[in-house]
Every structure is written in structure tokens, then in C-alpha cells.
N, C-alpha and C positions, 0 to 999 in steps of 0.2 A: 528473457524478458528485459525489457530495458525501461526505464523511466527517467526522469528529469524533475527537477525541483518544481513545484506546483501541480504536479499531475495528481490526479485521485487515484486510491486504490479501494477495491472492493474486495473483501474476503467473505465468501458464501458460507453461511452457516453450514455446519457439518452434520446436526442432526434435525430432525424434523421441527423441534422448538427452538432451535438457535438462530438467533437473528443474523442478518448480514452485519458486518463491521466496515465501514466507511471511514477513511480519513485522507489526509494530505500528506505526500512526500515532502518532507521539510530537508532532507539531507540523502545523498545518494553516496554511498561509500565504496562502492564497488568500481571497476574500471567500465570506462564507455557506457555507462547506465546501467550496469548490473547491480543485482543486490549485494550486500543488505541495503536496504533503506531505513532511515529514522522515519517515522509515520507518526504524525498527530492524529488521531483518531477524533470523530465528531464529539465524543464526551470528554476530550480535554487531556486524555491519556497519550503519553509518548512513550514509543517503544521501538526497538531495533526488530525489523522485520525480514525474515528470509520467506519471501514469498512460495507457496506450493502450488499444486495444479488448482485449488480451491480460490487464487486470486487472479483479479483482473486489474489492470492499469487502463485507467481513461485518461488521456492524453490532454494535456492543457491546448487552449488554442494559441496560446503564445508559442 
């Protein structure tokens, strides 16, 4: 998985009633776009993310 600053990340809910979480990659801490990523989620929460198989990167058009 590779990302750049400005890409969007979607982490799928793992349970039936869990909503997906969406956010923006604000910092890439791994080499060559590799995780971990500092992500600002749409609710304003920022956290360091090591994405698993439930995550999808949506690359920005830039």
C-alpha cells in the first residue's frame, strides 16, 4: 500500500453496525509512500494509522 499527502483513506467497518471511516492522509512516515500515515478523519480526529486489509487508499488527482 502506498499513499501521498492529500490522498483519502477509507477504513471499512469490521462489524455489521460499524460505519466506514474516511479521512485525509496529512503525513506519510514510511519510505516511498509506505505506512504508517498520519490521518485526519472527517470528524476532526487525527491518529497514526497502520492500514490493514480493510483499508483502501483513494489517490488524489494531483
